[in-house]
C-alpha beads as a LAMMPS data file, in Angstrom:
LAMMPS data file: protein, C-alpha beads

200 atoms
199 bonds

1 atom types
1 bond types

-500.0 500.0 xlo xhi
-500.0 500.0 ylo yhi
-500.0 500.0 zlo zhi

Masses

1 110.0

Atoms # bond

1 1 1 143.630 49.978 -15.515
2 1 1 140.442 51.629 -16.645
3 1 1 141.008 54.327 -14.019
4 1 1 144.534 54.912 -15.347
5 1 1 143.282 55.160 -18.904
6 1 1 140.636 57.628 -17.945
7 1 1 143.266 59.648 -16.111
8 1 1 145.538 59.506 -19.185
9 1 1 142.650 60.510 -21.357
10 1 1 142.124 63.491 -19.084
11 1 1 145.791 64.441 -19.408
12 1 1 145.542 64.195 -23.207
13 1 1 142.408 66.337 -23.118
14 1 1 144.152 68.943 -20.956
15 1 1 147.147 68.996 -23.332
16 1 1 144.844 69.462 -26.299
17 1 1 143.120 72.298 -24.445
18 1 1 146.494 73.846 -23.654
19 1 1 147.428 73.632 -27.345
20 1 1 144.284 75.544 -28.263
21 1 1 144.630 78.017 -25.414
22 1 1 146.907 80.677 -27.009
23 1 1 144.426 81.316 -29.816
24 1 1 141.504 81.219 -27.431
25 1 1 143.330 83.488 -24.984
26 1 1 143.753 86.177 -27.627
27 1 1 140.097 85.974 -28.562
28 1 1 139.027 86.070 -24.909
29 1 1 141.314 89.036 -24.191
30 1 1 139.955 90.937 -27.188
31 1 1 136.396 90.261 -26.055
32 1 1 137.240 91.424 -22.537
33 1 1 138.831 94.658 -23.735
34 1 1 135.840 95.353 -25.985
35 1 1 133.498 94.710 -23.058
36 1 1 135.523 97.062 -20.837
37 1 1 135.489 99.785 -23.498
38 1 1 131.744 99.413 -23.988
39 1 1 131.036 99.398 -20.252
40 1 1 133.215 102.500 -19.751
41 1 1 131.483 104.329 -22.580
42 1 1 128.046 103.367 -21.259
43 1 1 128.708 104.091 -17.580
44 1 1 128.709 107.613 -16.224
45 1 1 132.333 107.873 -15.230
46 1 1 133.671 110.542 -12.886
47 1 1 133.383 114.065 -14.230
48 1 1 136.515 116.155 -13.806
49 1 1 135.720 119.685 -12.690
50 1 1 138.561 122.138 -12.931
51 1 1 137.190 125.162 -11.085
52 1 1 134.315 126.362 -8.940
53 1 1 132.727 127.884 -12.042
54 1 1 132.909 124.526 -13.837
55 1 1 131.223 122.841 -10.875
56 1 1 128.477 125.481 -10.912
57 1 1 127.912 125.099 -14.667
58 1 1 127.843 121.301 -14.273
59 1 1 125.211 121.648 -11.546
60 1 1 123.113 123.966 -13.733
61 1 1 123.360 121.584 -16.687
62 1 1 122.155 118.665 -14.564
63 1 1 119.214 120.770 -13.336
64 1 1 118.029 121.541 -16.863
65 1 1 115.230 119.518 -18.492
66 1 1 116.420 116.421 -20.372
67 1 1 114.441 117.068 -23.570
68 1 1 112.949 119.999 -25.464
69 1 1 109.448 118.677 -24.772
70 1 1 110.016 118.761 -21.020
71 1 1 111.646 122.185 -21.440
72 1 1 108.423 123.499 -23.024
73 1 1 106.339 122.007 -20.208
74 1 1 108.598 123.217 -17.405
75 1 1 106.821 124.686 -14.378
76 1 1 108.194 127.991 -13.186
77 1 1 107.457 129.958 -10.068
78 1 1 105.520 133.186 -10.670
79 1 1 107.203 135.997 -8.809
80 1 1 105.434 138.986 -7.376
81 1 1 107.405 142.090 -8.435
82 1 1 106.722 143.660 -5.028
83 1 1 108.117 140.654 -3.158
84 1 1 111.798 140.543 -2.263
85 1 1 113.808 137.866 -4.014
86 1 1 115.019 136.388 -0.719
87 1 1 111.571 136.236 0.873
88 1 1 110.654 132.811 2.220
89 1 1 108.607 130.891 -0.381
90 1 1 104.924 130.661 0.565
91 1 1 105.033 126.842 0.676
92 1 1 107.389 126.980 3.677
93 1 1 105.200 129.313 5.737
94 1 1 103.159 126.434 7.172
95 1 1 106.351 125.219 8.863
96 1 1 107.112 128.554 10.555
97 1 1 105.326 127.587 13.777
98 1 1 107.859 124.799 14.373
99 1 1 110.966 126.044 12.545
100 1 1 112.791 129.273 11.838
101 1 1 114.238 129.739 8.353
102 1 1 117.101 131.881 7.142
103 1 1 119.316 132.275 4.116
104 1 1 122.904 131.195 4.693
105 1 1 125.719 132.544 2.541
106 1 1 126.790 129.690 0.259
107 1 1 130.461 129.562 1.204
108 1 1 132.162 126.777 3.140
109 1 1 133.103 128.957 6.114
110 1 1 129.581 130.332 6.509
111 1 1 127.887 126.935 6.083
112 1 1 130.305 125.325 8.580
113 1 1 129.668 128.050 11.161
114 1 1 125.888 127.831 10.868
115 1 1 125.647 124.025 10.727
116 1 1 128.466 122.992 13.082
117 1 1 128.519 125.863 15.598
118 1 1 124.997 127.298 15.653
119 1 1 123.045 124.126 14.883
120 1 1 121.295 125.055 11.627
121 1 1 120.351 122.377 9.072
122 1 1 119.993 122.776 5.320
123 1 1 116.551 122.465 3.753
124 1 1 116.342 119.480 1.399
125 1 1 113.661 117.572 -0.451
126 1 1 113.958 114.546 1.854
127 1 1 112.889 116.561 4.901
128 1 1 110.272 118.601 3.019
129 1 1 108.771 116.202 0.437
130 1 1 105.564 118.209 -0.054
131 1 1 107.410 121.287 -1.377
132 1 1 107.189 121.569 -5.196
133 1 1 110.283 120.125 -6.894
134 1 1 111.063 123.269 -8.883
135 1 1 112.280 124.961 -5.685
136 1 1 115.125 122.458 -5.321
137 1 1 118.442 122.432 -7.152
138 1 1 120.367 119.353 -8.260
139 1 1 121.888 119.157 -4.783
140 1 1 118.397 118.867 -3.302
141 1 1 118.645 122.245 -1.552
142 1 1 116.744 125.525 -1.949
143 1 1 119.053 128.240 -3.247
144 1 1 118.741 131.856 -4.314
145 1 1 121.853 133.348 -5.848
146 1 1 124.710 132.966 -3.348
147 1 1 122.398 131.860 -0.533
148 1 1 121.111 128.496 0.607
149 1 1 118.041 128.030 2.816
150 1 1 118.585 126.691 6.325
151 1 1 116.235 125.914 9.206
152 1 1 116.354 125.339 12.952
153 1 1 113.767 124.574 15.654
154 1 1 112.001 127.767 16.735
155 1 1 113.070 127.389 20.387
156 1 1 116.749 127.206 19.438
157 1 1 116.319 130.200 17.106
158 1 1 114.918 132.316 19.973
159 1 1 117.886 131.358 22.134
160 1 1 120.296 132.386 19.367
161 1 1 118.482 135.726 18.905
162 1 1 118.507 136.517 22.632
163 1 1 122.143 135.515 23.187
164 1 1 123.791 138.794 21.979
165 1 1 121.429 140.856 24.182
166 1 1 122.214 138.715 27.231
167 1 1 125.959 139.024 26.635
168 1 1 125.658 142.801 26.227
169 1 1 123.616 143.134 29.422
170 1 1 126.125 141.020 31.372
171 1 1 129.029 143.149 30.113
172 1 1 127.296 146.396 31.126
173 1 1 126.450 145.042 34.571
174 1 1 129.990 143.735 35.042
175 1 1 131.422 147.139 34.129
176 1 1 129.066 149.082 36.404
177 1 1 129.595 146.709 39.325
178 1 1 133.356 146.333 38.844
179 1 1 134.219 148.758 41.705
180 1 1 131.301 148.062 43.991
181 1 1 132.318 147.358 47.598
182 1 1 135.951 148.359 46.972
183 1 1 137.067 150.847 49.636
184 1 1 139.970 152.236 47.581
185 1 1 137.745 153.352 44.698
186 1 1 136.785 157.034 44.892
187 1 1 133.107 157.805 44.450
188 1 1 132.343 161.564 44.207
189 1 1 129.452 162.526 46.437
190 1 1 126.981 165.025 45.157
191 1 1 123.972 166.670 46.749
192 1 1 121.767 163.763 45.756
193 1 1 123.831 160.869 46.983
194 1 1 122.073 157.564 46.521
195 1 1 125.175 155.434 47.095
196 1 1 125.618 154.318 43.486
197 1 1 129.049 154.076 41.935
198 1 1 129.764 156.839 39.439
199 1 1 132.449 156.380 36.853
200 1 1 133.972 153.340 35.254

Bonds

1 1 1 2
2 1 2 3
3 1 3 4
4 1 4 5
5 1 5 6
6 1 6 7
7 1 7 8
8 1 8 9
9 1 9 10
10 1 10 11
11 1 11 12
12 1 12 13
13 1 13 14
14 1 14 15
15 1 15 16
16 1 16 17
17 1 17 18
18 1 18 19
19 1 19 20
20 1 20 21
21 1 21 22
22 1 22 23
23 1 23 24
24 1 24 25
25 1 25 26
26 1 26 27
27 1 27 28
28 1 28 29
29 1 29 30
30 1 30 31
31 1 31 32
32 1 32 33
33 1 33 34
34 1 34 35
35 1 35 36
36 1 36 37
37 1 37 38
38 1 38 39
39 1 39 40
40 1 40 41
41 1 41 42
42 1 42 43
43 1 43 44
44 1 44 45
45 1 45 46
46 1 46 47
47 1 47 48
48 1 48 49
49 1 49 50
50 1 50 51
51 1 51 52
52 1 52 53
53 1 53 54
54 1 54 55
55 1 55 56
56 1 56 57
57 1 57 58
58 1 58 59
59 1 59 60
60 1 60 61
61 1 61 62
62 1 62 63
63 1 63 64
64 1 64 65
65 1 65 66
66 1 66 67
67 1 67 68
68 1 68 69
69 1 69 70
70 1 70 71
71 1 71 72
72 1 72 73
73 1 73 74
74 1 74 75
75 1 75 76
76 1 76 77
77 1 77 78
78 1 78 79
79 1 79 80
80 1 80 81
81 1 81 82
82 1 82 83
83 1 83 84
84 1 84 85
85 1 85 86
86 1 86 87
87 1 87 88
88 1 88 89
89 1 89 90
90 1 90 91
91 1 91 92
92 1 92 93
93 1 93 94
94 1 94 95
95 1 95 96
96 1 96 97
97 1 97 98
98 1 98 99
99 1 99 100
100 1 100 101
101 1 101 102
102 1 102 103
103 1 103 104
104 1 104 105
105 1 105 106
106 1 106 107
107 1 107 108
108 1 108 109
109 1 109 110
110 1 110 111
111 1 111 112
112 1 112 113
113 1 113 114
114 1 114 115
115 1 115 116
116 1 116 117
117 1 117 118
118 1 118 119
119 1 119 120
120 1 120 121
121 1 121 122
122 1 122 123
123 1 123 124
124 1 124 125
125 1 125 126
126 1 126 127
127 1 127 128
128 1 128 129
129 1 129 130
130 1 130 131
131 1 131 132
132 1 132 133
133 1 133 134
134 1 134 135
135 1 135 136
136 1 136 137
137 1 137 138
138 1 138 139
139 1 139 140
140 1 140 141
141 1 141 142
142 1 142 143
143 1 143 144
144 1 144 145
145 1 145 146
146 1 146 147
147 1 147 148
148 1 148 149
149 1 149 150
150 1 150 151
151 1 151 152
152 1 152 153
153 1 153 154
154 1 154 155
155 1 155 156
156 1 156 157
157 1 157 158
158 1 158 159
159 1 159 160
160 1 160 161
161 1 161 162
162 1 162 163
163 1 163 164
164 1 164 165
165 1 165 166
166 1 166 167
167 1 167 168
168 1 168 169
169 1 169 170
170 1 170 171
171 1 171 172
172 1 172 173
173 1 173 174
174 1 174 175
175 1 175 176
176 1 176 177
177 1 177 178
178 1 178 179
179 1 179 180
180 1 180 181
181 1 181 182
182 1 182 183
183 1 183 184
184 1 184 185
185 1 185 186
186 1 186 187
187 1 187 188
188 1 188 189
189 1 189 190
190 1 190 191
191 1 191 192
192 1 192 193
193 1 193 194
194 1 194 195
195 1 195 196
196 1 196 197
197 1 197 198
198 1 198 199
199 1 199 200
């Protein structure tokens, strides 16, 4: 009987809680909505960028110093007026024995071709942690105007540089040897006949 009474008491307690619930529900819902509003205002929600120019301005704004004090203390690179703007920064020259560097046009098609087809990688502060931070943009890359700095192992760079010359040489040889050992091809014979094919 005691168990039944305790069970009945529980039912009465639940009914009393249910009677109080509508008022409590409203208060709880109001608190939740206030919490959501506060959390949304405090969190950095997604930024909507309408155009490429907006994205560029947003990137520049994020790269700026956060306070006027840090703006006054900002470190800037001193540029030699006789040095070209796209010259490799001096801090990267110690890496030139292992890697070749080049500026890649900062457009999707150009970056895709260099990275996906030719094997270049983009310089970033993770791979080069000893480079001063003022060289890097918000994206973590080194950029100058419409160009972004890329690098590749020196061996692969030599192969890429020699490839056009090899293709050109093969095409010339293929053209000159196209009619070799063909009896129907006419070769004019001059006074100094060395047996080479003349004409294409």
